[in-house]
C-alpha positions as CSV (number, residue, x, y, z in Angstrom):
1,X,125.6,139.0,128.0
2,X,124.8,141.0,131.2
3,X,125.5,144.5,132.2
4,X,129.3,143.7,132.5
5,X,131.1,145.6,129.8
6,X,132.3,143.1,127.2
7,X,136.0,142.8,126.5
8,X,137.5,141.5,123.3
9,X,141.2,140.6,123.1
10,X,143.2,140.0,119.9
11,X,146.2,137.7,120.6
12,X,148.5,138.0,117.6
13,X,151.0,135.4,119.1
14,X,154.1,135.2,116.9
15,X,152.5,136.5,113.7
16,X,152.7,139.7,111.6
17,X,155.7,141.8,110.6
18,X,156.1,145.5,111.1
19,X,154.1,146.5,108.0
20,X,151.3,144.1,108.3
21,X,151.0,144.6,112.0
22,X,150.6,148.4,111.7
23,X,148.1,147.9,108.9
24,X,146.1,145.4,111.0
25,X,146.2,147.7,114.0
26,X,144.8,150.5,111.9
27,X,142.0,148.3,110.6
28,X,141.1,147.2,114.1
29,X,141.2,150.8,115.4
30,X,138.8,151.9,112.7
31,X,136.4,149.1,113.6
32,X,136.6,149.7,117.4
33,X,135.9,153.4,117.0
34,X,132.4,152.5,115.8
35,X,131.6,150.5,119.0
36,X,131.5,152.3,122.3
37,X,130.0,149.6,124.5
38,X,133.0,147.2,124.8
39,X,136.7,147.2,125.5
40,X,139.1,146.0,122.8
41,X,142.8,145.1,123.5
42,X,145.4,143.9,121.1
43,X,148.4,141.9,122.0
44,X,151.1,142.2,119.3
45,X,154.6,140.7,119.3
46,X,157.1,142.5,121.5
47,X,159.2,144.1,118.7
48,X,156.3,146.0,117.3
49,X,154.7,147.4,120.4
50,X,156.0,151.0,120.0
51,X,155.0,151.0,116.3
52,X,151.6,149.7,117.1
53,X,151.1,152.2,119.8
54,X,151.8,155.0,117.3
55,X,148.8,153.7,115.3
56,X,146.4,153.2,118.2
57,X,147.4,155.8,120.8
58,X,144.5,158.2,119.9
59,X,141.9,155.4,119.4
60,X,139.8,153.4,121.9
61,X,142.1,150.4,121.5
62,X,144.3,149.3,124.5
63,X,147.7,147.9,124.1
64,X,148.6,144.6,125.7
65,X,151.4,142.1,125.8
66,X,151.7,138.3,125.7
67,X,154.2,137.9,128.4
68,X,156.6,139.5,130.9
69,X,159.1,138.5,133.7
70,X,158.0,139.2,137.3
71,X,161.1,141.1,138.6
72,X,161.8,144.8,138.5
73,X,165.1,144.3,136.6
74,X,168.1,142.0,136.6
75,X,170.0,139.3,134.7
76,X,167.1,137.7,132.9
77,X,168.2,137.3,129.4
78,X,165.5,137.6,126.8
79,X,162.9,138.8,129.3
80,X,160.9,142.1,129.6
81,X,160.0,143.9,132.8
82,X,156.9,145.8,133.8
83,X,158.7,149.1,133.8
84,X,159.7,148.6,130.2
85,X,156.1,147.9,129.4
86,X,154.9,151.0,131.2
87,X,157.3,153.0,129.1
88,X,155.5,151.7,126.0
89,X,152.1,152.5,127.5
90,X,151.0,148.8,127.8
91,X,147.9,148.4,129.9
92,X,147.1,144.7,129.8
93,X,149.1,141.5,130.2
94,X,148.2,137.9,129.3
95,X,149.2,135.4,132.0
96,X,148.9,131.6,131.9
97,X,148.0,131.2,128.2
98,X,147.9,127.6,127.3
99,X,150.9,127.9,125.0
100,X,152.9,129.3,127.9
101,X,151.8,126.5,130.1
102,X,152.0,123.5,127.7
103,X,154.6,124.5,125.1
104,X,156.9,126.7,127.3
105,X,156.2,124.7,130.5
106,X,155.3,127.6,132.8
107,X,154.4,126.2,136.2
108,X,151.4,127.2,138.4
109,X,153.8,128.8,140.8
110,X,155.3,131.0,138.2
111,X,151.9,132.0,136.9
112,X,150.8,132.9,140.4
113,X,153.8,135.0,140.8
114,X,153.2,136.8,137.5
115,X,149.6,137.5,138.4
116,X,150.5,139.1,141.7
117,X,153.4,141.0,140.4
118,X,151.6,142.5,137.4
119,X,148.6,143.5,139.6
120,X,151.0,145.2,142.0
121,X,152.4,147.1,139.1
122,X,148.8,148.2,138.2
123,X,148.3,146.3,135.0
124,X,145.2,144.6,133.9
125,X,145.8,140.9,134.1
126,X,144.1,138.4,131.9
127,X,144.4,135.0,133.6
128,X,144.0,132.2,131.1
129,X,142.8,128.9,132.2
130,X,141.7,125.7,130.4
131,X,141.9,122.0,130.1
132,X,143.6,119.7,127.5
133,X,141.7,117.2,125.4
134,X,142.9,114.3,127.6
135,X,141.8,116.1,130.7
136,X,138.4,116.8,129.2
137,X,138.0,113.2,128.1
138,X,138.8,112.1,131.6
139,X,136.1,114.2,133.0
140,X,138.5,116.6,134.7
141,X,137.5,119.9,133.1
142,X,136.3,121.6,136.2
143,X,139.0,120.1,138.4
144,X,141.7,121.5,136.1
145,X,140.0,124.9,135.3
146,X,138.9,125.7,138.8
147,X,142.3,124.6,140.2
148,X,144.0,127.0,137.8
149,X,141.7,129.8,138.9
150,X,142.4,129.1,142.6
151,X,146.2,128.8,142.0
152,X,146.4,131.9,139.7
153,X,144.5,134.1,142.1
154,X,146.2,132.8,145.2
155,X,146.6,135.6,147.7
156,X,145.2,138.2,145.3
157,X,143.1,140.6,147.5
158,X,139.6,141.5,146.8
159,X,140.4,145.1,145.9
160,X,142.8,144.0,143.2
161,X,140.2,141.8,141.4
162,X,138.9,144.9,139.6
163,X,142.0,144.6,137.4
164,X,141.5,140.9,136.7
165,X,139.9,139.3,133.6
166,X,139.7,135.5,133.3
167,X,139.9,133.8,129.9
168,X,138.6,130.3,129.6
169,X,140.4,128.7,126.7
170,X,140.0,125.0,126.3
171,X,143.4,123.9,125.0
172,X,141.8,121.4,122.6
173,X,139.9,124.2,120.8
174,X,142.8,126.6,120.2
175,X,143.9,126.8,116.6
176,X,142.1,123.5,115.9
177,X,138.9,124.8,114.4
178,X,137.1,123.0,117.2
179,X,135.0,125.1,119.5
180,X,133.2,124.3,122.7
181,X,129.5,124.5,122.2
182,X,127.9,127.6,123.7
183,X,126.2,125.4,126.3
184,X,129.5,123.7,127.3
185,X,131.4,127.1,127.4
186,X,128.6,128.7,129.4
187,X,128.7,125.8,131.9
188,X,132.4,126.3,132.6
189,X,132.1,130.1,132.8
190,X,129.2,129.7,135.3
191,X,131.3,127.3,137.4
192,X,134.2,129.7,137.4
193,X,131.9,132.5,138.6
194,X,130.5,130.2,141.3
195,X,134.1,129.4,142.4
196,X,134.8,133.2,142.7
197,X,131.9,133.5,145.1
198,X,133.5,131.0,147.4
199,X,137.0,132.6,147.0
200,X,135.8,136.2,147.3
201,X,132.1,137.2,147.4
202,X,129.1,137.7,145.2
203,X,130.1,141.2,144.2
204,X,133.5,140.1,142.8
205,X,132.0,137.1,141.1
206,X,129.2,139.2,139.5
207,X,131.4,142.0,138.3
208,X,134.5,140.1,137.0
209,X,134.6,139.6,133.2
210,X,135.2,136.1,131.9
211,X,136.2,135.7,128.2
212,X,135.9,132.6,126.1
213,X,138.9,131.7,123.9
214,X,139.2,128.8,121.5
215,X,138.6,129.2,117.7
216,X,136.2,132.1,118.1
217,X,135.1,133.3,114.7
218,X,132.4,135.6,113.3
219,X,130.2,132.6,112.6
220,X,130.0,131.5,116.3
221,X,130.7,134.7,118.2
222,X,127.2,136.0,118.5
223,X,125.8,132.7,119.9
224,X,128.7,132.5,122.4
225,X,128.2,136.1,123.5
226,X,124.5,135.5,124.1
227,X,125.4,133.2,127.0
228,X,124.9,135.0,130.4
229,X,128.3,134.3,131.8
230,X,130.4,134.9,128.7
231,X,131.7,138.5,128.6
232,X,133.7,138.6,125.4
233,X,136.5,136.6,123.8
234,X,140.3,136.2,123.6
235,X,140.7,135.7,119.9
236,X,143.7,134.1,118.2
237,X,143.7,133.4,114.4
238,X,140.6,135.5,113.6
239,X,142.3,138.5,115.2
240,X,144.8,138.5,112.4
241,X,142.2,139.4,109.9
242,X,140.8,142.9,110.3
243,X,137.4,142.1,108.8
244,X,136.9,139.0,110.9
245,X,138.0,140.6,114.1
246,X,135.8,143.6,113.5
247,X,132.9,141.3,113.1
248,X,133.6,139.6,116.4
249,X,133.8,143.0,118.1
250,X,130.5,143.9,116.5
251,X,128.9,140.7,117.8
252,X,130.0,141.6,121.4
253,X,129.0,145.2,121.2
């Protein structure tokens, strides 16, 4: 990796309960405390945010969330606002994760709105982009990925880009055990960075952090992180195992 500070995210999705979540957070906090050269964010399920924060509040770990609704308040049953998240000391928000796009059918327009709203509320935004297997096999990887980058960052001003992280997560590699080769992942990351030059400028493209997500494990992390345009990982299944996640953090730091 380059001089960009690596960032490792642990997306717990709809896993853990209160007891196991707090224990896992403690394990990760212990691991992260030994590495000072990277950022580590965990994204627990909503019900456990306050309990998890009580475990990590004095540690280097940052607290993130997997979703929110882009309105200040209102009649949005089942949704959570940015102000509620601020009360819980949340700092980072995932937007556009493939499961939100493909399972819960979030549109590009909604994702764009979420990105702009969360940035205006001064959260770090992790914009997730990635192609499905059928899109990959049709040779549309860059068309899809770069289109999602352009759409997700539509009207986002240069000064706000300091709060943006991009996570490239090929949909076909999430939870399947399949992983893009380091060469393939690097190629897409490089193309995303080049797209940011045309959208913004060289400074933004050089400074923004781009994570890889898609069955990242201790066994492949170091090789992925050796690629010049990969600045960390958004980790799913392996983030639920303290020892495995610690090893991935160590590979990045």
